[in-house]
C-alpha angles and dihedrals in degrees: 000000000000129000137190140174133204135176142187130197094198114134091221112086093210093048093045097050096043093050093046093046092046090055095045091053089048090055096043095040092219142032113304122247091225135356141208113213121191133166142156116271098257088073116090114250091198091055090048094054095044097047092045087052085062101035099042108021111191097008112128114229137177132189150122144189127316126200113261097325148341135245136226137171084279091063142264111324126205135132113190087332095311130118144136128205138183134195122190135191122204101199111146089177095052133087121216118183124186130206128179143171142163115252099253110133100032135309098255091051091047092053091049093049095048097051088049093053091045091054091048091051091051089049091216128135094196126082116267124246089245142332121242110210135197115176147159118269120253114055104033095143091061092046092054090048091053094050088049090052090051089053090059092239093303111148104242121157113248113201132175147086144260114261115253143196127199103270110016091264096137094252094127123117142177127228137200134154107321096345138092112190122193095187103020149117126233124185136180120203106212127210102168124182093235130045121278125206133195148183137188121199146132136222096240134109131202125258129207092261115097138146145163123266102237100175128024140151114198104301099350114094106201101176138022116188086355093298131104105286096224090056093052094046089049093054092047091053095044093250100315093149100034093122092056101046093111091051138306151119110290104175097117093042093054106038092102094044109047124158118256134205115206132224115181110223101181132338109309094002119102134177116213120208105205131218121192116217105230107183145343111249136186115320089017096287122162121234113205135192089240137049121260134198131219112259094028115136115227130192127202109244129201141201140157134226087254093051090050091053095048101042094092095092093060097054097039093048089054091051094045096044097105096047114093098202107022093175091063105023102053116095097183145307145231116218130195113200122181113251091220090057091047093052092050093048089051115169093005087075084097089063090047090052089049093052091050088050094050093045091051093048094249094300119146122272140166121216127191136191115233142186091228135011127225122195149140111267120221090259091059104256122128107232143177117223143146139247089025140126130227126190134189115193118196117205123220 
């Protein structure tokens, strides 16, 4: 197993992809077995798939758009909000099957269809080591449920992120061989020849504020503790959204204080699945970037810019915990990093990239910034959340 990453900040899609692909092939020494292809939305998806058909004939690839940039072991890469990055695996003994589909007849059905197509393309009758997911924002929970249905209930980690643009304008897309999707789902079922490891975590801690969701429709929480949800949240955060209580977008005001749903792993150890409040709606309801259920207990979480910068060690140590010598056994990694956290961290993303590089022993990685994160929680359940990180580590 060998891995490599490359990038370009050229504003011309042909130049960016040609330069990045040339560098990738130089590092790998041959055609990759599989590639991840991620760029900011200004790059043409159609140009990407057409050019890769010429440059890398027969190489399966999957990707989508990332918010404002990407990161690799060489740093954070963005020039006026534009970037393109590649991650290639050279794994002659591995099998990588791709499935894709636009969301047309329901997200759950789409999820089920794409995983079945991926398994057919892989020509394998055993469960994959993991599923790599790139999807459209909006109904990720149903997409995950459909994928799990297509796997016939077999517990397989599903890891990935929701495609993003630079300003939540709906200009995101997903790409794979010969196809650009603007409201789609793309998956790769991975059967690598060497072990893969993964982790899913956040840099947030619980506060003393908690309550019960008493009225909710989908992703709109109308009441917490039988009171308007925005009023409760505003009190918990000492008036942080007071200017928006009539209505308004509150994404930037709530990034450091999402709502968390707790799952106890063992005594004293808890995993928190985060939900990012997006806007205040009519009657002071809160819209989230995840679904919620009546009767769920939510706790106000907190973090700081410094915590978001220095949370890398926690997730990488979990992913590397089973590797005896990470500095020599890691081939490379794929990283999902929430776009909201990236925007909050700002210029310090260079430090975040450096920390990932050091934790991975300088080995190649590609990191992208998403509008939703999917991962396998420590208790084994695949979940969709916000303001999180996912990592996949490939062993040599």
